[in-house]
Every structure is written in C-alpha cells, then in structure tokens.
C-alpha positions in Angstrom: -2.6 -17.6 9.6 -0.9 -19.5 7.1 -0.3 -16.9 4.1 -2.2 -17.5 1.0 -0.6 -17.4 -2.8 -4.0 -17.8 -4.5 -5.2 -15.5 -7.4 -9.0 -14.8 -7.3 -10.7 -16.2 -9.8 -9.6 -16.3 -13.1 -7.3 -14.1 -12.3 -4.8 -15.3 -15.3 -7.1 -15.1 -17.8 -8.4 -11.2 -16.6 -4.9 -10.2 -16.8 -4.5 -11.8 -20.3 -7.3 -10.1 -21.5 -6.5 -6.7 -19.8 -2.8 -6.8 -20.9 -4.5 -7.1 -24.7 -7.1 -4.6 -23.7 -4.2 -1.7 -22.7 -2.1 -2.0 -25.7 0.7 -4.5 -24.3 0.5 -2.2 -21.1 -0.2 1.4 -22.4 -3.0 1.9 -20.5 -4.5 5.9 -20.8 -7.1 8.1 -21.5 -6.3 8.2 -25.2 -7.1 4.2 -25.6 -4.7 1.8 -27.0 -4.2 2.0 -30.6 -5.1 5.8 -31.0 -8.8 5.2 -30.1 -10.2 7.8 -28.6 -11.8 5.5 -25.9 -10.7 6.1 -22.7 -9.5 3.0 -19.6 -12.2 4.1 -17.7 -14.5 4.0 -20.4 -13.4 0.6 -21.0 -13.8 -0.6 -17.8 -17.2 0.6 -17.4 -17.8 -1.2 -20.7 -16.3 -4.9 -19.0 -17.7 -4.5 -15.3 -14.4 -5.8 -14.1 -11.7 -4.3 -13.0 -8.5 -6.4 -11.8 -6.4 -4.2 -8.8 -2.9 -5.4 -8.0 -1.6 -6.6 -4.3 1.3 -7.2 -2.2 -0.6 -9.5 0.6 0.0 -6.7 3.2 -2.6 -6.8 5.7 -4.5 -5.5 6.7 -4.7 -3.4 3.7 -4.9 -6.6 1.2 -4.5 -9.8 0.6 -6.4 -12.9 -0.4 -7.8 -15.8 1.9 -9.7 -18.9 1.1 -9.8 -17.3 -2.4 -11.4 -13.7 -1.1 -10.0 -10.5 -1.4 -10.1 -8.8 1.9 -8.8 -5.8 3.2 -9.2 -2.1 3.8 -8.5 -0.7 0.5 -10.0 -4.0 -1.5 -13.2 -3.1 0.9 -12.8 1.1 -0.2 -12.5 -0.1 -3.5 -15.6 -1.9 -3.9 -17.5 0.4 -2.5 -16.2 3.6 -5.1 -15.5 1.7 -8.3 -19.1 0.2 -7.6 -20.4 4.2 -7.7 -18.6 4.1 -11.3 -20.1 1.6 -12.7 -17.7 -1.4 -12.3 -19.2 -4.0 -10.2 -16.4 -6.4 -9.6 -12.6 -6.0 -8.4 -10.6 -8.6 -9.3 -6.9 -9.0 -8.0 -3.6 -9.9 -9.3 -1.2 -10.8 -6.1 2.8 -9.6 -7.1 5.2 -9.0 -4.9 6.1 -5.4 -3.5 8.5 -4.2 -5.6 6.5 -5.2 -8.7 3.5 -3.4 -8.4 4.4 -0.3 -10.2 5.9 -1.9 -12.5 3.4 -4.7 -13.1 0.7 -1.6 -13.5 2.5 -0.2 -16.2 3.0 -3.5 -18.0 -0.8 -3.8 -17.9 -1.0 -6.8 -15.4 -3.8 -4.7 -13.3 -5.3 -1.4 -14.2 -4.5 -0.1 -10.2 -2.6 -0.8 -7.1 -4.5 -1.6 -4.1 -2.4 -1.6 -1.6 -2.2 2.1 0.0 1.1 2.7 -1.6 2.8 5.7 0.6 2.8 8.7 -2.1 6.6 9.5 -2.3 8.1 12.0 -5.4 10.0 8.7 -6.9 7.2 7.0 -6.9 5.1 9.8 -8.5 7.5 10.4 -11.2 6.2 6.7 -12.4 2.5 6.1 -11.8 -0.4 8.6 -10.8 -2.0 8.7 -7.2 -5.0 9.8 -5.9 -6.0 11.7 -3.0 -4.6 10.3 0.0 -6.1 7.7 1.4 -4.2 6.6 4.7 -2.1 8.1 7.4 0.7 5.8 8.2 2.9 6.0 11.2 5.7 3.5 12.1 6.5 0.4 14.1 9.1 -1.9 14.5 8.3 -5.8 15.1 10.9 -7.9 17.4 11.3 -10.6 19.4 8.8 -10.8 22.2 10.5 -9.2 25.6 12.3 -6.7 22.9 15.3 -7.9 23.9 17.2 -4.9 22.6 15.2 -2.5 23.8 14.6 -1.4 20.7 12.1 1.8 20.3 12.1 3.4 16.7 14.8 3.5 14.0 16.7 5.9 15.9 17.2 3.5 18.6 18.3 0.9 15.9 20.9 3.5 14.6 22.4 3.9 17.8 23.1 0.7 18.7 24.6 0.0 15.6 24.5 -4.0 15.6 21.0 -4.5 14.9 19.5 -6.9 12.3 17.8 -4.5 10.4 15.1 -6.0 7.8 12.5 -4.2 5.8 9.8 -4.8 2.7 11.9 -4.3 -0.1 10.9 -0.9 -1.7 8.9 0.3 1.2 8.7 3.6 2.7 11.1 2.5 6.0 13.4 0.7 3.1 13.7 4.7 2.2 13.4 5.9 6.0 16.7 4.0 6.7 18.9 4.2 4.1 18.4 7.9 4.2 19.2 8.0 8.0 22.6 5.8 7.6 21.4 2.6 8.8 22.3 -0.4 7.7 20.1 -3.1 6.6 20.6 -6.5 7.5 17.7 -7.8 5.0 15.1 -7.2 2.5 11.9 -9.3 2.8 9.1 -9.2 -0.2 5.9 -9.4 1.6 4.6 -8.7 5.8 4.6 -12.6 6.3 8.6 -13.0 5.5 9.5 -10.0 7.8 7.5 -11.3 10.5 9.0 -14.6 9.6 12.7 -13.2 9.8 12.3 -11.8 12.9 10.8 -14.9 14.8 12.9 -16.9 13.1 16.3 -14.7 14.7 17.2 -14.0 11.5 16.3 -10.4 12.0 16.0 -8.6 15.4 13.5 -5.9 14.1 11.1 -5.4 11.2 10.8 -1.9 10.2 7.1 -1.7 8.4 3.5 0.8 9.3 2.5 0.3 12.4 -1.1 -0.8 11.6 0.5 -3.7 9.4 2.8 -5.2 12.2 -0.2 -4.5 14.9 -2.0 -6.5 12.8 0.2 -9.9 12.1 1.1 -9.7 15.9 -2.2 -10.0 16.9 -3.2 -12.4 14.3 0.0 -14.7 14.6 0.2 -15.4 18.8 2.6 -18.0 18.5 5.3 -16.5 16.2 6.7 -15.2 19.1 6.8 -11.2 18.4 5.2 -8.0 19.7 5.7 -4.6 18.3 6.9 -1.5 19.7 4.7 1.5 20.0 4.0 3.4 16.8 6.8 6.7 16.0 7.4 9.2 13.1 10.1 8.8 11.3 12.8 11.9 11.9 14.9 12.7 9.2 17.1 15.9 9.5 14.8 17.3 12.0 11.8 16.8 9.6 8.8 14.7 10.4 8.1 11.9 7.7 4.7 12.2 7.1 3.3 8.6 5.3 0.0 8.9 3.5 -0.9 6.1 1.2 -3.7 6.5 -1.8 -4.8 3.8 -5.1 -2.3 4.2 -7.9 -2.9 4.4 -11.4 -0.6 5.1 -14.8 0.0 8.4 -15.3 -2.0 7.9 -19.0 -5.5 7.6 -17.1 -6.5 10.4 -16.1 -10.5 10.3 -16.6 -10.3 7.3 -14.3 -8.0 9.0 -11.9 -10.3 12.0 -11.7 -13.5 9.9 -11.4 -11.9 7.6 -9.0 -11.0 10.9 -6.6 -14.5 12.7 -7.1 -16.3 9.6 -5.6 -13.1 8.7 -2.5 -14.2 12.6 -1.7 -17.8 12.3 -1.7 -18.4 8.8 -0.2 -15.2 8.2 2.2 -13.1 10.9 3.0 -14.9 13.5 3.5 -16.9 11.6 6.6 -14.8 10.3 9.3 -18.2 8.0 10.1 -18.1 7.5 6.2 -14.5 6.7 6.7 -14.7 4.0 9.5 -18.1 2.8 8.1 -15.3 1.2 5.7 -12.0 0.8 7.0 -13.0 0.3 11.1 -13.0 -3.5 11.3 -9.9 -3.8 9.7 -8.3 -1.6 12.6 -7.9 1.8 11.3 -9.1 4.6 13.3 -9.7 8.5 12.7 -6.4 8.7 13.1 -5.6 7.3 10.0 -7.3 9.8 8.2 -5.7 12.3 5.8 -6.2 15.8 6.9 -7.2 18.6 4.4 -3.9 19.9 4.3 -2.1 16.4 3.3 -2.5 16.3 -0.7 -0.9 14.2 -3.0 0.6 17.5 -5.1 3.0 18.1 -1.7 3.5 15.0 -1.0 5.0 14.0 -4.6 7.1 18.0 -4.5 8.2 16.1 -1.2 6.9 19.4 0.6 7.3 17.8 4.4 8.2 21.2 6.1 4.9 22.3 4.5 2.8 20.2 6.7 4.3 19.5 9.6 
C-alpha cells in the first residue's frame, strides 16, 4: 500500500474560497467582518465542508483520489443530515491540524484527535467519538521483547519513534522515556521500524494493527493493545471532531446529530465505523465526556 499525497478535487480552490469566507481564518459564529451569519449557515449555503486530515489509517486518508476512513464515513453521514452534502479534505502533517484549522485552511478536523487539556485551550472538541488504546509496532518476532511503554523505559536503550504531537508523544515524555525520533504520519513510523531506524513505534492500537495487516511485506508486527499508566493513573484516550472555538452553533448542531444517529447506539456506531476495524469497545461510555477530558480529570473516569 503506497501512501498517497493526493488532495481531493479542487482542494486548493476550495481552501482559498473557505479562507476568504472565514475572514483570514477567524471563523466563528458571529461571522467574518462582524456579520451575523454563522459558519454553520455559510457551510449549509455552500453545501460543502472542508476537513483537515493527516493520513492516519483507518481514521482518515486519501487513496486513488477518494477520501476514506472511519471518521470520513462518520462525517459524511453527520454533515449530510446538517444539510451539507459534500465533504472535501485537505491533508496536512498531524502537528499542523489545529494550526491549520485556526488559520482557516479547513472547517473541522477529521482525524479522531484525542481530547487533551492543552488542545482544548486551542480548539473546540465535539463529544467523544472513539476510545483508544495504545500499541507498539516492532520488527517481526519482537526481538527486544517489548510489551508496552513501561517495558520501553525499563530497557532504556530502545529507539522509540512517536507521532509528532500525538498522544503517545505526551505519554512518553511524562514517563521520562527518551524519544529517538518524531514522525509526521503513521506511514513514516512504520517505515522507521521496517528500515531499522527505530526499534518501536508507539501509536493507537487500531492504527498500527491496520498498518501491519495491510503491509505484510514490511516485516513488522504489533504488541497487544495496552493502556498507558502515568503516576498510577490509567490514561483514558478518547478522540473527537475538532472545530474552531468561535463556531459554537456548528459544534452544537454536530453534537446533536452525532448523539442521535451514531453514538447512542452500538448498532448505529458499528454500521458506520465497523468495516474499518472498530468494535463496540471503541464506543465511548456515557461517563467519558469532553468536559472531563479537557479538564484532565482522568481519576473520575477510572
């Protein structure tokens, strides 16, 4: 499977148009230039929304000119019910997603981004959509017998790769683990392990399992999924769609449809994301809320 850097049709033109519409990236429910028209109303009138992705499979990617993935499938369904029929994508490096959103390059982030306190200060997260666990991608045979981040720290001489700005990057730093290299996307992380430049690549388990399964010649495998523990507290990973802070009407309408059509029912949830390898364990429980995750109240979620 070759990584594709294609931008879905007319992405440049759509991004330019949306950038102008957003008032040089200001976005917001008060509209650009002080008008009363909200971003939601503008998107409905246009009939198109542009979302930012970072080629993390099976969440969102572009292949043979077509946007694919679990979050893309979710967004096509939700935005259509909002009266926005077309979903276009703009692919950027992971660490450029929130800056790109706030700069008006796109209207939302479709990457299953983890809800973290630092990120909540920069952008507005929808209700939780996907629960995460972590895994390590290693050489076939797992020559260093790695099991989790704790085992990486214990060995000490492991060349660890992480996604730049990813949640595992934060886990490793908080655990005092030396990071050998940061990579811009999952493909680069797999390549680092395959080529021997890294002993392990830490990322969400669903992504690494997808990559290993669809790249049988890469010479890699994954460890069983695990939950990172930092200072005795299990880390609760949950991702969602991201909007600009000012786009309150857009966020409110999105959350309403998300709950009514996807996350309130295991059957509805799996009908949208099941074919991408997600299971009922990925459906967020009711006690896991964006408010708690943004506040960092993980002890309340144990």
